[in-house]
Gaussian input, Z-matrix of N, CA and C with variables (Angstrom, degrees):
# hf/3-21g

backbone

0 1
 N
 C     1     B1
 C     2     B2     1     A1
 N     3     B3     2     A2     1     D1
 C     4     B4     3     A3     2     D2
 C     5     B5     4     A4     3     D3
 N     6     B6     5     A5     4     D4
 C     7     B7     6     A6     5     D5
 C     8     B8     7     A7     6     D6
 N     9     B9     8     A8     7     D7
 C    10    B10     9     A9     8     D8
 C    11    B11    10    A10     9     D9
 N    12    B12    11    A11    10    D10
 C    13    B13    12    A12    11    D11
 C    14    B14    13    A13    12    D12
 N    15    B15    14    A14    13    D13
 C    16    B16    15    A15    14    D14
 C    17    B17    16    A16    15    D15
 N    18    B18    17    A17    16    D16
 C    19    B19    18    A18    17    D17
 C    20    B20    19    A19    18    D18
 N    21    B21    20    A20    19    D19
 C    22    B22    21    A21    20    D20
 C    23    B23    22    A22    21    D21
 N    24    B24    23    A23    22    D22
 C    25    B25    24    A24    23    D23
 C    26    B26    25    A25    24    D24
 N    27    B27    26    A26    25    D25
 C    28    B28    27    A27    26    D26
 C    29    B29    28    A28    27    D27
 N    30    B30    29    A29    28    D28
 C    31    B31    30    A30    29    D29
 C    32    B32    31    A31    30    D30
 N    33    B33    32    A32    31    D31
 C    34    B34    33    A33    32    D32
 C    35    B35    34    A34    33    D33
 N    36    B36    35    A35    34    D34
 C    37    B37    36    A36    35    D35
 C    38    B38    37    A37    36    D36
 N    39    B39    38    A38    37    D37
 C    40    B40    39    A39    38    D38
 C    41    B41    40    A40    39    D39
 N    42    B42    41    A41    40    D40
 C    43    B43    42    A42    41    D41
 C    44    B44    43    A43    42    D42
 N    45    B45    44    A44    43    D43
 C    46    B46    45    A45    44    D44
 C    47    B47    46    A46    45    D45
 N    48    B48    47    A47    46    D46
 C    49    B49    48    A48    47    D47
 C    50    B50    49    A49    48    D48
 N    51    B51    50    A50    49    D49
 C    52    B52    51    A51    50    D50
 C    53    B53    52    A52    51    D51
 N    54    B54    53    A53    52    D52
 C    55    B55    54    A54    53    D53
 C    56    B56    55    A55    54    D54
 N    57    B57    56    A56    55    D55
 C    58    B58    57    A57    56    D56
 C    59    B59    58    A58    57    D57
 N    60    B60    59    A59    58    D58
 C    61    B61    60    A60    59    D59
 C    62    B62    61    A61    60    D60
 N    63    B63    62    A62    61    D61
 C    64    B64    63    A63    62    D62
 C    65    B65    64    A64    63    D63
 N    66    B66    65    A65    64    D64
 C    67    B67    66    A66    65    D65
 C    68    B68    67    A67    66    D66
 N    69    B69    68    A68    67    D67
 C    70    B70    69    A69    68    D68
 C    71    B71    70    A70    69    D69
 N    72    B72    71    A71    70    D70
 C    73    B73    72    A72    71    D71
 C    74    B74    73    A73    72    D72
 N    75    B75    74    A74    73    D73
 C    76    B76    75    A75    74    D74
 C    77    B77    76    A76    75    D75
 N    78    B78    77    A77    76    D76
 C    79    B79    78    A78    77    D77
 C    80    B80    79    A79    78    D78
 N    81    B81    80    A80    79    D79
 C    82    B82    81    A81    80    D80
 C    83    B83    82    A82    81    D81
 N    84    B84    83    A83    82    D82
 C    85    B85    84    A84    83    D83
 C    86    B86    85    A85    84    D84
 N    87    B87    86    A86    85    D85
 C    88    B88    87    A87    86    D86
 C    89    B89    88    A88    87    D87
 N    90    B90    89    A89    88    D88
 C    91    B91    90    A90    89    D89
 C    92    B92    91    A91    90    D90
 N    93    B93    92    A92    91    D91
 C    94    B94    93    A93    92    D92
 C    95    B95    94    A94    93    D93
 N    96    B96    95    A95    94    D94
 C    97    B97    96    A96    95    D95
 C    98    B98    97    A97    96    D96
 N    99    B99    98    A98    97    D97
 C   100   B100    99    A99    98    D98
 C   101   B101   100   A100    99    D99
 N   102   B102   101   A101   100   D100
 C   103   B103   102   A102   101   D101
 C   104   B104   103   A103   102   D102
 N   105   B105   104   A104   103   D103
 C   106   B106   105   A105   104   D104
 C   107   B107   106   A106   105   D105
 N   108   B108   107   A107   106   D106
 C   109   B109   108   A108   107   D107
 C   110   B110   109   A109   108   D108
 N   111   B111   110   A110   109   D109
 C   112   B112   111   A111   110   D110
 C   113   B113   112   A112   111   D111
 N   114   B114   113   A113   112   D112
 C   115   B115   114   A114   113   D113
 C   116   B116   115   A115   114   D114
 N   117   B117   116   A116   115   D115
 C   118   B118   117   A117   116   D116
 C   119   B119   118   A118   117   D117
 N   120   B120   119   A119   118   D118
 C   121   B121   120   A120   119   D119
 C   122   B122   121   A121   120   D120
 N   123   B123   122   A122   121   D121
 C   124   B124   123   A123   122   D122
 C   125   B125   124   A124   123   D123
 N   126   B126   125   A125   124   D124
 C   127   B127   126   A126   125   D125
 C   128   B128   127   A127   126   D126
 N   129   B129   128   A128   127   D127
 C   130   B130   129   A129   128   D128
 C   131   B131   130   A130   129   D129
 N   132   B132   131   A131   130   D130
 C   133   B133   132   A132   131   D131
 C   134   B134   133   A133   132   D132
 N   135   B135   134   A134   133   D133
 C   136   B136   135   A135   134   D134
 C   137   B137   136   A136   135   D135
 N   138   B138   137   A137   136   D136
 C   139   B139   138   A138   137   D137
 C   140   B140   139   A139   138   D138
 N   141   B141   140   A140   139   D139
 C   142   B142   141   A141   140   D140
 C   143   B143   142   A142   141   D141
 N   144   B144   143   A143   142   D142
 C   145   B145   144   A144   143   D143
 C   146   B146   145   A145   144   D144
 N   147   B147   146   A146   145   D145
 C   148   B148   147   A147   146   D146
 C   149   B149   148   A148   147   D147
 N   150   B150   149   A149   148   D148
 C   151   B151   150   A150   149   D149
 C   152   B152   151   A151   150   D150
 N   153   B153   152   A152   151   D151
 C   154   B154   153   A153   152   D152
 C   155   B155   154   A154   153   D153
 N   156   B156   155   A155   154   D154
 C   157   B157   156   A156   155   D155
 C   158   B158   157   A157   156   D156
 N   159   B159   158   A158   157   D157
 C   160   B160   159   A159   158   D158
 C   161   B161   160   A160   159   D159
 N   162   B162   161   A161   160   D160
 C   163   B163   162   A162   161   D161
 C   164   B164   163   A163   162   D162
 N   165   B165   164   A164   163   D163
 C   166   B166   165   A165   164   D164
 C   167   B167   166   A166   165   D165
 N   168   B168   167   A167   166   D166
 C   169   B169   168   A168   167   D167
 C   170   B170   169   A169   168   D168
 N   171   B171   170   A170   169   D169
 C   172   B172   171   A171   170   D170
 C   173   B173   172   A172   171   D171
 N   174   B174   173   A173   172   D172
 C   175   B175   174   A174   173   D173
 C   176   B176   175   A175   174   D174
 N   177   B177   176   A176   175   D175
 C   178   B178   177   A177   176   D176
 C   179   B179   178   A178   177   D177
 N   180   B180   179   A179   178   D178
 C   181   B181   180   A180   179   D179
 C   182   B182   181   A181   180   D180
 N   183   B183   182   A182   181   D181
 C   184   B184   183   A183   182   D182
 C   185   B185   184   A184   183   D183
 N   186   B186   185   A185   184   D184
 C   187   B187   186   A186   185   D185
 C   188   B188   187   A187   186   D186
 N   189   B189   188   A188   187   D187
 C   190   B190   189   A189   188   D188
 C   191   B191   190   A190   189   D189
 N   192   B192   191   A191   190   D190
 C   193   B193   192   A192   191   D191
 C   194   B194   193   A193   192   D192
 N   195   B195   194   A194   193   D193
 C   196   B196   195   A195   194   D194
 C   197   B197   196   A196   195   D195
 N   198   B198   197   A197   196   D196
 C   199   B199   198   A198   197   D197
 C   200   B200   199   A199   198   D198
 N   201   B201   200   A200   199   D199
 C   202   B202   201   A201   200   D200
 C   203   B203   202   A202   201   D201
 N   204   B204   203   A203   202   D202
 C   205   B205   204   A204   203   D203
 C   206   B206   205   A205   204   D204
 N   207   B207   206   A206   205   D205
 C   208   B208   207   A207   206   D206
 C   209   B209   208   A208   207   D207
 N   210   B210   209   A209   208   D208
 C   211   B211   210   A210   209   D209
 C   212   B212   211   A211   210   D210
 N   213   B213   212   A212   211   D211
 C   214   B214   213   A213   212   D212
 C   215   B215   214   A214   213   D213
 N   216   B216   215   A215   214   D214
 C   217   B217   216   A216   215   D215
 C   218   B218   217   A217   216   D216
 N   219   B219   218   A218   217   D217
 C   220   B220   219   A219   218   D218
 C   221   B221   220   A220   219   D219
 N   222   B222   221   A221   220   D220
 C   223   B223   222   A222   221   D221
 C   224   B224   223   A223   222   D222
 N   225   B225   224   A224   223   D223
 C   226   B226   225   A225   224   D224
 C   227   B227   226   A226   225   D225
 N   228   B228   227   A227   226   D226
 C   229   B229   228   A228   227   D227
 C   230   B230   229   A229   228   D228
 N   231   B231   230   A230   229   D229
 C   232   B232   231   A231   230   D230
 C   233   B233   232   A232   231   D231
 N   234   B234   233   A233   232   D232
 C   235   B235   234   A234   233   D233
 C   236   B236   235   A235   234   D234
 N   237   B237   236   A236   235   D235
 C   238   B238   237   A237   236   D236
 C   239   B239   238   A238   237   D237
 N   240   B240   239   A239   238   D238
 C   241   B241   240   A240   239   D239
 C   242   B242   241   A241   240   D240
 N   243   B243   242   A242   241   D241
 C   244   B244   243   A243   242   D242
 C   245   B245   244   A244   243   D243
 N   246   B246   245   A245   244   D244
 C   247   B247   246   A246   245   D245
 C   248   B248   247   A247   246   D246
 N   249   B249   248   A248   247   D247
 C   250   B250   249   A249   248   D248
 C   251   B251   250   A250   249   D249
 N   252   B252   251   A251   250   D250
 C   253   B253   252   A252   251   D251
 C   254   B254   253   A253   252   D252
 N   255   B255   254   A254   253   D253
 C   256   B256   255   A255   254   D254
 C   257   B257   256   A256   255   D255
 N   258   B258   257   A257   256   D256
 C   259   B259   258   A258   257   D257
 C   260   B260   259   A259   258   D258
 N   261   B261   260   A260   259   D259
 C   262   B262   261   A261   260   D260
 C   263   B263   262   A262   261   D261
 N   264   B264   263   A263   262   D262
 C   265   B265   264   A264   263   D263
 C   266   B266   265   A265   264   D264
 N   267   B267   266   A266   265   D265
 C   268   B268   267   A267   266   D266
 C   269   B269   268   A268   267   D267
 N   270   B270   269   A269   268   D268
 C   271   B271   270   A270   269   D269
 C   272   B272   271   A271   270   D270
 N   273   B273   272   A272   271   D271
 C   274   B274   273   A273   272   D272
 C   275   B275   274   A274   273   D273
 N   276   B276   275   A275   274   D274
 C   277   B277   276   A276   275   D275
 C   278   B278   277   A277   276   D276
 N   279   B279   278   A278   277   D277
 C   280   B280   279   A279   278   D278
 C   281   B281   280   A280   279   D279
 N   282   B282   281   A281   280   D280
 C   283   B283   282   A282   281   D281
 C   284   B284   283   A283   282   D282
 N   285   B285   284   A284   283   D283
 C   286   B286   285   A285   284   D284
 C   287   B287   286   A286   285   D285
 N   288   B288   287   A287   286   D286
 C   289   B289   288   A288   287   D287
 C   290   B290   289   A289   288   D288
 N   291   B291   290   A290   289   D289
 C   292   B292   291   A291   290   D290
 C   293   B293   292   A292   291   D291
 N   294   B294   293   A293   292   D292
 C   295   B295   294   A294   293   D293
 C   296   B296   295   A295   294   D294
 N   297   B297   296   A296   295   D295
 C   298   B298   297   A297   296   D296
 C   299   B299   298   A298   297   D297
 N   300   B300   299   A299   298   D298
 C   301   B301   300   A300   299   D299
 C   302   B302   301   A301   300   D300
 N   303   B303   302   A302   301   D301
 C   304   B304   303   A303   302   D302
 C   305   B305   304   A304   303   D303
 N   306   B306   305   A305   304   D304
 C   307   B307   306   A306   305   D305
 C   308   B308   307   A307   306   D306
 N   309   B309   308   A308   307   D307
 C   310   B310   309   A309   308   D308
 C   311   B311   310   A310   309   D309

   B1=1.3892
   B2=1.6055
   B3=1.2880
   B4=1.4445
   B5=1.5436
   B6=1.3158
   B7=1.4490
   B8=1.6010
   B9=1.3303
   B10=1.4345
   B11=1.4308
   B12=1.2599
   B13=1.5231
   B14=1.4973
   B15=1.3904
   B16=1.5037
   B17=1.6661
   B18=1.3254
   B19=1.5065
   B20=1.5400
   B21=1.3723
   B22=1.4637
   B23=1.5015
   B24=1.3463
   B25=1.4458
   B26=1.5811
   B27=1.1409
   B28=1.4883
   B29=1.5235
   B30=1.3043
   B31=1.4700
   B32=1.4617
   B33=1.3649
   B34=1.3619
   B35=1.5177
   B36=1.3080
   B37=1.5333
   B38=1.4732
   B39=1.4534
   B40=1.5043
   B41=1.5347
   B42=1.1276
   B43=1.4944
   B44=1.4984
   B45=1.2969
   B46=1.4906
   B47=1.4472
   B48=1.3110
   B49=1.4360
   B50=1.5289
   B51=1.2049
   B52=1.6885
   B53=1.5602
   B54=1.3411
   B55=1.3936
   B56=1.6451
   B57=1.2288
   B58=1.5084
   B59=1.4454
   B60=1.4011
   B61=1.6223
   B62=1.6264
   B63=1.3924
   B64=1.4950
   B65=1.5312
   B66=1.2257
   B67=1.4806
   B68=1.5176
   B69=1.3628
   B70=1.4722
   B71=1.5483
   B72=1.3211
   B73=1.4619
   B74=1.6076
   B75=1.2117
   B76=1.5505
   B77=1.5393
   B78=1.2182
   B79=1.4394
   B80=1.4967
   B81=1.3898
   B82=1.2955
   B83=1.5251
   B84=1.2013
   B85=1.6136
   B86=1.4720
   B87=1.2081
   B88=1.5912
   B89=1.5092
   B90=1.3205
   B91=1.4560
   B92=1.5871
   B93=1.3804
   B94=1.5424
   B95=1.5140
   B96=1.3179
   B97=1.5139
   B98=1.5272
   B99=1.3176
   B100=1.3989
   B101=1.4814
   B102=1.3548
   B103=1.5178
   B104=1.4536
   B105=1.3768
   B106=1.5172
   B107=1.4946
   B108=1.4365
   B109=1.5128
   B110=1.5666
   B111=1.3983
   B112=1.3998
   B113=1.6087
   B114=1.2424
   B115=1.4508
   B116=1.6286
   B117=1.2521
   B118=1.5314
   B119=1.4595
   B120=1.3138
   B121=1.5978
   B122=1.4624
   B123=1.2682
   B124=1.5570
   B125=1.4610
   B126=1.3225
   B127=1.4595
   B128=1.6107
   B129=1.3687
   B130=1.3545
   B131=1.5325
   B132=1.3180
   B133=1.4393
   B134=1.5835
   B135=1.3987
   B136=1.5416
   B137=1.5324
   B138=1.3716
   B139=1.4279
   B140=1.5242
   B141=1.3410
   B142=1.3927
   B143=1.4963
   B144=1.3679
   B145=1.4812
   B146=1.4908
   B147=1.2676
   B148=1.5397
   B149=1.4149
   B150=1.4693
   B151=1.3096
   B152=1.5257
   B153=1.2102
   B154=1.6046
   B155=1.4385
   B156=1.3347
   B157=1.4374
   B158=1.5113
   B159=1.3574
   B160=1.5167
   B161=1.5091
   B162=1.2958
   B163=1.5217
   B164=1.5403
   B165=1.2389
   B166=1.4736
   B167=1.5296
   B168=1.2527
   B169=1.4151
   B170=1.5614
   B171=1.3939
   B172=1.4678
   B173=1.5947
   B174=1.2405
   B175=1.5017
   B176=1.6112
   B177=1.2384
   B178=1.4840
   B179=1.5054
   B180=1.3185
   B181=1.5050
   B182=1.5159
   B183=1.2577
   B184=1.4389
   B185=1.5558
   B186=1.2935
   B187=1.4265
   B188=1.5439
   B189=1.3116
   B190=1.4113
   B191=1.5154
   B192=1.3508
   B193=1.4777
   B194=1.4683
   B195=1.4178
   B196=1.4712
   B197=1.5807
   B198=1.3986
   B199=1.3986
   B200=1.4926
   B201=1.2490
   B202=1.5265
   B203=1.4691
   B204=1.2846
   B205=1.5701
   B206=1.4994
   B207=1.3904
   B208=1.4577
   B209=1.5508
   B210=1.3041
   B211=1.5015
   B212=1.6026
   B213=1.1793
   B214=1.5222
   B215=1.5580
   B216=1.3358
   B217=1.4105
   B218=1.5351
   B219=1.4232
   B220=1.4258
   B221=1.4744
   B222=1.2771
   B223=1.5162
   B224=1.4814
   B225=1.4057
   B226=1.3836
   B227=1.5939
   B228=1.3345
   B229=1.3898
   B230=1.6151
   B231=1.2794
   B232=1.4370
   B233=1.4704
   B234=1.3477
   B235=1.4658
   B236=1.4962
   B237=1.3916
   B238=1.4699
   B239=1.5259
   B240=1.3006
   B241=1.4708
   B242=1.5477
   B243=1.2463
   B244=1.4286
   B245=1.4828
   B246=1.3805
   B247=1.4469
   B248=1.5832
   B249=1.3459
   B250=1.5351
   B251=1.5691
   B252=1.2565
   B253=1.5380
   B254=1.4203
   B255=1.4864
   B256=1.5044
   B257=1.5378
   B258=1.3191
   B259=1.3979
   B260=1.6192
   B261=1.2346
   B262=1.5251
   B263=1.4923
   B264=1.4351
   B265=1.4053
   B266=1.5501
   B267=1.2513
   B268=1.4504
   B269=1.5041
   B270=1.4170
   B271=1.4200
   B272=1.5982
   B273=1.3577
   B274=1.3580
   B275=1.7247
   B276=1.2963
   B277=1.5132
   B278=1.5216
   B279=1.2850
   B280=1.4880
   B281=1.4627
   B282=1.3355
   B283=1.4659
   B284=1.4708
   B285=1.4345
   B286=1.3678
   B287=1.5036
   B288=1.3930
   B289=1.4774
   B290=1.5106
   B291=1.4011
   B292=1.4479
   B293=1.5044
   B294=1.3281
   B295=1.4814
   B296=1.4698
   B297=1.3793
   B298=1.4461
   B299=1.5912
   B300=1.2652
   B301=1.3613
   B302=1.6053
   B303=1.3550
   B304=1.5692
   B305=1.3983
   B306=1.4310
   B307=1.5359
   B308=1.4552
   B309=1.3512
   B310=1.4952
   B311=1.4447
   A1=112.60
   A2=116.21
   A3=120.69
   A4=109.01
   A5=120.47
   A6=123.89
   A7=104.39
   A8=118.75
   A9=121.59
   A10=114.65
   A11=115.32
   A12=120.49
   A13=110.83
   A14=117.02
   A15=118.28
   A16=111.71
   A17=109.33
   A18=114.97
   A19=107.11
   A20=120.32
   A21=118.30
   A22=109.74
   A23=119.84
   A24=121.28
   A25=115.66
   A26=118.35
   A27=126.97
   A28=113.16
   A29=111.90
   A30=118.92
   A31=106.24
   A32=116.11
   A33=125.79
   A34=108.10
   A35=112.78
   A36=120.04
   A37=105.46
   A38=113.47
   A39=113.82
   A40=109.42
   A41=116.69
   A42=125.69
   A43=107.04
   A44=119.92
   A45=127.17
   A46=110.62
   A47=118.51
   A48=128.32
   A49=114.96
   A50=109.63
   A51=117.82
   A52=104.32
   A53=119.97
   A54=115.47
   A55=120.56
   A56=107.80
   A57=113.77
   A58=110.32
   A59=114.96
   A60=116.37
   A61=108.12
   A62=116.33
   A63=115.71
   A64=107.15
   A65=123.18
   A66=125.02
   A67=112.86
   A68=113.35
   A69=117.49
   A70=109.45
   A71=114.96
   A72=121.48
   A73=109.02
   A74=114.69
   A75=123.31
   A76=106.28
   A77=117.28
   A78=119.49
   A79=112.24
   A80=116.42
   A81=122.50
   A82=116.61
   A83=109.45
   A84=118.34
   A85=105.89
   A86=124.58
   A87=124.78
   A88=107.28
   A89=117.29
   A90=119.09
   A91=110.83
   A92=116.75
   A93=117.28
   A94=108.57
   A95=116.70
   A96=120.18
   A97=112.09
   A98=119.87
   A99=124.91
   A100=108.76
   A101=110.97
   A102=111.46
   A103=115.72
   A104=113.89
   A105=119.31
   A106=114.65
   A107=113.37
   A108=119.82
   A109=106.64
   A110=118.81
   A111=122.99
   A112=111.97
   A113=117.38
   A114=118.34
   A115=102.47
   A116=113.49
   A117=123.02
   A118=114.54
   A119=113.40
   A120=111.62
   A121=110.84
   A122=119.61
   A123=122.95
   A124=113.29
   A125=120.65
   A126=128.63
   A127=101.57
   A128=114.68
   A129=123.41
   A130=107.90
   A131=119.37
   A132=127.56
   A133=107.65
   A134=108.48
   A135=116.36
   A136=111.68
   A137=112.94
   A138=114.93
   A139=117.24
   A140=114.09
   A141=119.39
   A142=110.99
   A143=114.47
   A144=120.73
   A145=110.26
   A146=119.26
   A147=117.42
   A148=114.55
   A149=118.46
   A150=124.56
   A151=115.86
   A152=115.91
   A153=118.31
   A154=113.89
   A155=115.53
   A156=121.76
   A157=110.80
   A158=112.16
   A159=120.89
   A160=112.36
   A161=113.56
   A162=119.72
   A163=114.41
   A164=115.55
   A165=124.67
   A166=113.02
   A167=110.06
   A168=118.39
   A169=114.82
   A170=110.31
   A171=123.88
   A172=112.97
   A173=116.31
   A174=125.86
   A175=105.95
   A176=112.87
   A177=116.54
   A178=110.00
   A179=116.13
   A180=121.88
   A181=113.44
   A182=121.02
   A183=122.76
   A184=107.12
   A185=121.12
   A186=122.95
   A187=108.16
   A188=113.23
   A189=121.13
   A190=108.96
   A191=117.50
   A192=121.19
   A193=107.97
   A194=110.50
   A195=112.25
   A196=105.08
   A197=118.67
   A198=123.41
   A199=114.01
   A200=120.89
   A201=124.33
   A202=112.50
   A203=115.89
   A204=114.59
   A205=111.32
   A206=115.34
   A207=115.32
   A208=110.95
   A209=113.28
   A210=120.43
   A211=107.66
   A212=119.55
   A213=121.70
   A214=113.26
   A215=115.30
   A216=122.13
   A217=112.32
   A218=106.70
   A219=114.36
   A220=114.72
   A221=117.37
   A222=118.64
   A223=111.84
   A224=116.52
   A225=119.36
   A226=114.00
   A227=114.84
   A228=118.51
   A229=113.87
   A230=114.94
   A231=121.61
   A232=119.80
   A233=117.67
   A234=120.82
   A235=105.81
   A236=113.26
   A237=115.82
   A238=112.64
   A239=116.25
   A240=119.65
   A241=112.13
   A242=115.77
   A243=128.97
   A244=112.90
   A245=113.56
   A246=114.32
   A247=114.28
   A248=114.67
   A249=112.21
   A250=110.84
   A251=113.84
   A252=115.45
   A253=106.50
   A254=112.48
   A255=118.54
   A256=112.05
   A257=120.82
   A258=126.90
   A259=111.73
   A260=111.00
   A261=118.12
   A262=112.25
   A263=115.96
   A264=117.01
   A265=107.80
   A266=122.51
   A267=124.96
   A268=114.99
   A269=113.93
   A270=120.40
   A271=108.19
   A272=119.39
   A273=122.25
   A274=107.83
   A275=112.81
   A276=121.25
   A277=102.08
   A278=123.75
   A279=126.20
   A280=109.72
   A281=113.57
   A282=122.59
   A283=115.76
   A284=114.73
   A285=128.25
   A286=109.70
   A287=111.75
   A288=120.02
   A289=106.05
   A290=117.83
   A291=115.91
   A292=115.82
   A293=118.70
   A294=121.32
   A295=110.93
   A296=116.34
   A297=124.19
   A298=107.32
   A299=123.01
   A300=123.15
   A301=112.41
   A302=113.06
   A303=117.04
   A304=110.40
   A305=118.01
   A306=119.63
   A307=111.59
   A308=119.49
   A309=123.96
   A310=111.82
   D1=-36.20
   D2=179.25
   D3=-66.61
   D4=-34.24
   D5=178.86
   D6=-60.45
   D7=-51.94
   D8=179.61
   D9=-54.22
   D10=-48.35
   D11=-179.04
   D12=-59.99
   D13=-47.49
   D14=178.22
   D15=-64.06
   D16=-41.38
   D17=-170.90
   D18=-69.08
   D19=-39.75
   D20=-174.07
   D21=-99.62
   D22=8.76
   D23=-171.59
   D24=48.39
   D25=50.49
   D26=179.49
   D27=-87.89
   D28=150.57
   D29=176.66
   D30=-120.42
   D31=136.00
   D32=-177.68
   D33=-81.38
   D34=132.94
   D35=176.48
   D36=-114.76
   D37=122.42
   D38=-178.19
   D39=-104.78
   D40=148.42
   D41=-179.12
   D42=-73.20
   D43=137.39
   D44=174.98
   D45=-127.75
   D46=162.64
   D47=178.35
   D48=-45.02
   D49=-44.00
   D50=-172.15
   D51=-73.41
   D52=-13.65
   D53=176.44
   D54=-63.28
   D55=-10.49
   D56=178.86
   D57=-58.94
   D58=-44.71
   D59=-177.28
   D60=-64.42
   D61=-37.01
   D62=179.63
   D63=-72.16
   D64=-36.63
   D65=179.07
   D66=-63.30
   D67=-40.14
   D68=179.98
   D69=-64.87
   D70=-39.86
   D71=178.06
   D72=-59.88
   D73=-44.50
   D74=178.83
   D75=-61.57
   D76=-50.87
   D77=-175.40
   D78=-59.11
   D79=-44.24
   D80=175.81
   D81=-61.37
   D82=-40.80
   D83=179.52
   D84=-69.61
   D85=-35.91
   D86=176.32
   D87=-64.78
   D88=-49.30
   D89=-176.45
   D90=-60.40
   D91=-35.61
   D92=173.54
   D93=-64.01
   D94=-45.66
   D95=179.91
   D96=-54.31
   D97=-47.70
   D98=179.28
   D99=-58.59
   D100=-48.84
   D101=-177.68
   D102=-68.43
   D103=-37.50
   D104=178.90
   D105=-57.84
   D106=-39.71
   D107=-171.91
   D108=-99.69
   D109=-2.30
   D110=-169.85
   D111=43.95
   D112=53.27
   D113=-173.23
   D114=-144.41
   D115=107.81
   D116=170.25
   D117=-61.90
   D118=-22.55
   D119=179.96
   D120=-76.11
   D121=-3.12
   D122=172.24
   D123=-82.96
   D124=-9.17
   D125=-172.93
   D126=-69.25
   D127=130.44
   D128=179.87
   D129=-98.43
   D130=161.63
   D131=-177.38
   D132=-88.76
   D133=173.79
   D134=176.34
   D135=-57.41
   D136=-45.83
   D137=-178.66
   D138=-61.37
   D139=-35.98
   D140=174.56
   D141=-59.55
   D142=-50.12
   D143=-178.78
   D144=-59.33
   D145=-37.71
   D146=174.32
   D147=-63.36
   D148=-41.95
   D149=177.79
   D150=-63.53
   D151=-47.63
   D152=174.00
   D153=-62.23
   D154=-35.88
   D155=176.36
   D156=-56.81
   D157=-49.12
   D158=176.77
   D159=-56.75
   D160=-42.35
   D161=175.03
   D162=-59.83
   D163=-41.07
   D164=171.07
   D165=-56.33
   D166=-54.43
   D167=-173.90
   D168=-62.78
   D169=-40.14
   D170=177.16
   D171=-79.06
   D172=-8.54
   D173=-174.34
   D174=56.20
   D175=44.78
   D176=165.66
   D177=-82.20
   D178=124.66
   D179=-166.03
   D180=-120.99
   D181=-0.24
   D182=178.15
   D183=-121.78
   D184=111.92
   D185=-170.73
   D186=-118.38
   D187=129.97
   D188=175.47
   D189=-109.45
   D190=134.19
   D191=176.95
   D192=-167.63
   D193=160.49
   D194=-178.55
   D195=-112.08
   D196=8.06
   D197=-178.84
   D198=-97.32
   D199=118.38
   D200=-175.34
   D201=-59.46
   D202=-44.01
   D203=-178.92
   D204=-66.52
   D205=-38.26
   D206=178.81
   D207=-62.93
   D208=-45.02
   D209=-178.29
   D210=-63.09
   D211=-50.77
   D212=-179.98
   D213=-58.16
   D214=-36.34
   D215=178.01
   D216=-62.49
   D217=-48.50
   D218=175.70
   D219=-60.35
   D220=-37.71
   D221=179.75
   D222=-69.82
   D223=-36.45
   D224=174.17
   D225=-59.14
   D226=-31.13
   D227=175.61
   D228=-91.57
   D229=22.60
   D230=-177.28
   D231=57.22
   D232=28.76
   D233=176.13
   D234=-91.37
   D235=147.40
   D236=174.66
   D237=-82.01
   D238=129.22
   D239=-177.06
   D240=-118.07
   D241=149.20
   D242=175.24
   D243=-130.42
   D244=103.06
   D245=178.16
   D246=-55.34
   D247=143.48
   D248=177.19
   D249=-71.67
   D250=140.15
   D251=167.29
   D252=-67.71
   D253=156.25
   D254=-176.93
   D255=-58.66
   D256=-29.09
   D257=173.65
   D258=-59.82
   D259=-46.25
   D260=-178.25
   D261=-75.08
   D262=-31.47
   D263=179.20
   D264=-69.92
   D265=-37.20
   D266=173.25
   D267=-59.49
   D268=-37.95
   D269=178.67
   D270=-70.46
   D271=-34.82
   D272=-175.78
   D273=-70.84
   D274=-36.22
   D275=175.37
   D276=-59.75
   D277=-45.63
   D278=-170.70
   D279=-67.07
   D280=-43.81
   D281=176.77
   D282=-56.01
   D283=-43.50
   D284=179.72
   D285=-60.12
   D286=-45.75
   D287=-177.71
   D288=-60.84
   D289=-49.86
   D290=179.11
   D291=-59.10
   D292=-34.42
   D293=-179.32
   D294=-66.54
   D295=-41.21
   D296=-179.16
   D297=-65.30
   D298=-40.73
   D299=178.97
   D300=-68.09
   D301=-27.86
   D302=178.69
   D303=-71.58
   D304=-27.61
   D305=-178.88
   D306=-76.23
   D307=-26.63
   D308=-176.63
   D309=-65.93

C-alpha cells in the first residue's frame, strides 16, 4: 500500500466523527439519483458514501470513477466528475487486485 501511495502521490483521507453530516448528505443525494432515473442499479454502497463524504469534507471537487451511480451522486452534489476511460478502468481493476492481495 505504501508503494502505491508514493508512486501515485496520494494523500490519505481519514474518516472523522463529523463526517456523519457529509455522509447523510451523500446518502440523500444518492436516493434522489435513484428516484430521478428510476434505476436501482445507481444505488451506491456504504463505502462509496463514506468516500464521497470525505471528498465533500476535504473540498475535493474533481472526481474520477467508472461507476455510474458514484458519478451521478457526485453530480447531484455539484461535484465535477470525469468518467474513467476504458483503459483507466482496466488499470483501476488491476490496482484493486493488488490491494486485495496485499490484505491477505
